[in-house]
N, C-alpha and C positions, 0 to 999 in steps of 0.2 A: 504494500500500500504506500502511495506517495503523498496523498493528501485527502482531506475529508471536507466536504461541503454539506452543510445541513444534515449531518449524520450519514451521508452517502460516501462510501470510500471509492477512491480512484487510483488507478495505476497508469502511469504515463509510459507508453511503449514506443520504441523506435524514435526517441528524441535525439536531437543533436548534442554536440558538446556544449557544456554550460558556457554562458556568456558573462563577461565582466560588465560592470556598468559602463566602462570606457568603450568596450566593443559594441554594446547596444547603442550608445550615443553616436558612435561612428556610423552605424547602420542607419539610424534616424537622420543623420546629416546627409547620407547618400540619397535617401528618398524624400528629404525635406519635409518630414512629418514626425511629430512626437507621438509615439503610441499612446492610446488611452491607458490610464493607470492599471486597470485589472489585467489587460493583455500584456502590458509592460512587465508587471510583476511575474506573470506566468513565464514570459520569455527569459527573464533573469534567472529563473530557477530551472526550467526544463528545455527551453529552446526547441519549440515545435513538437513533433510526435503526435501520438494519439492518446488523449486523456480519456481512458476507458473506465467507466464505472465498473467495479468488480462484480456487480450483479449481471453484467453482460459477458457471456463466455467469450474467450479470445477467438474461438472458432466462428463467432457470429459477427455481425456488423452493427455499428451504432447509427441510429436514425434519429432525425429530429423533424418536428412539424414545421411547415412553412406556410405563410399566408400571403398569397399573390394579390396584387392590386386588381380591383374590379376591371374586367375587360382585357386583362393581360393575355397575350397569346401564349405566354410561358406557363399558364395554368395547366397545360397539357403535361407538364413535368410531373404533376401530382401534388398531393397535400403533405408529403413528407419526402425527405431525401437522406442519402447516406453521407456521413462524415468519414472521409478516408484518413486525413491527417492534417495537422497544422504544419504550415511551411517552416522550414528550418533556415535560420540565418547562417550564412557561410557554409553551405552544404555543397558537396560535389555531386549529389544525386539530383534527380529531376524535381525534387520538392524544395529547391532553393527559393527562399523568400524573395530576394532581390531579382532573380531571374524571372520568377512568375510576375512580380510587379512590373518589370520592364516589358514583359510579353503582353500583359493585359491592361495596363493603365490607360491606354487610349480607348478601350472598349467600355469602360465603366465611368460613370460621372465622377467629377473631381472630389466630391465630398464622401468618397468611400475608399477603403484600402483593403485589398485582398489579403487574407491571412491563412486560409485553409482551403482544401479542395475536396472534391468528391470524385468517384471513378469516371464520370462522364465529362471531365474537363470544366465543369461548372465550379464556381468558387464561393466560399463564404467570405463575407465582407464585414468590416467594422466601420461604423460611421465616424468620420473625422470632421464633419461639418458642424456648424453651430446648432442646427436643429436635430441632428441625428447622432451626436457625439457619443461614442461608446456602445451604441446599439448594434445588434448583430443582424445581418441580412444574408440572403442567398441570391446569387446571380446566375441566371440560366444561360449557359453558353450558346446553345442552339438558337437563341432568340435575340442575339445582340445586334446593335446598330452596325450597318455596313459603312464603316468610316471611309472606305475607299470610294464610296459614291457620295460622300459629303454628309451622311447622316450623323447626327450628334447623339452620343449616348444619353439615355434618360433612365428613369426609374421603372419603365414599363416591364422590364424583365427581371426586376429585383423584388424578392419576397421578404417580408418581415419574418424574423426568427425569434429574437428575444431583446429585452430592454438593456441587457448587459452581458458581458462575457461570462460572468458567474451564472446568470440565469440560463445562458446557452448550455453550459456544461451540465447544469441540473436538469435540463430538458432532454438530454440524450437518453434514448431507449433502445432495447434490443430489437432487432429486425422483426418484421411481421412474419407470421406463419405463411407458408407457401400458398395455402388455399384461402387465406383471409384477404378480402379486398382492402386496399390501402385506406380508403375512406373509413371503413369499419374499424380498422386498427387505430387510426387517429382518434376516433370517437372513444374507443376503449381505453387507450393509454393516456389520453389528454382530456379527461372529463371536464366538462364546462363548469 
């Protein structure tokens, strides 16, 4: 067990090498963004990886509910998505934070920062703007703006996930059963 939130135990698997305050500040200088406090604290201790609640078997996947904006074409993604991992700062692997930021920053609005991914190249974002600071969102890759045709990225393919990084971690659940419709699973594990 690596940490506990509201009585729920978590283990962080496949994280990067620990970062010093100086290394994290250097990364923030590269992207010209200071990470929101909860995410910043996490990165100083674990540097990416998968923060998996111990009640989710390691052979399973972690899912979280998403709420798409009304009329979004991205609603076809569904009401819940998989969390693969948090991006690692200074990684030689494909999950490098800076590399992902450079690859995707032109496809997402300026008041978001990608920090985690799912298996389908979609991203989890944290708000860095005045109105969304510290909130967690999900960006649907297949529905992004075509920047090569002059389209400007907007919020139409961005789903709300949680009000904070801690709430995001608390919302992680074990994958649905194969025969359970995703909508039914969401209603069962996230009662109103």
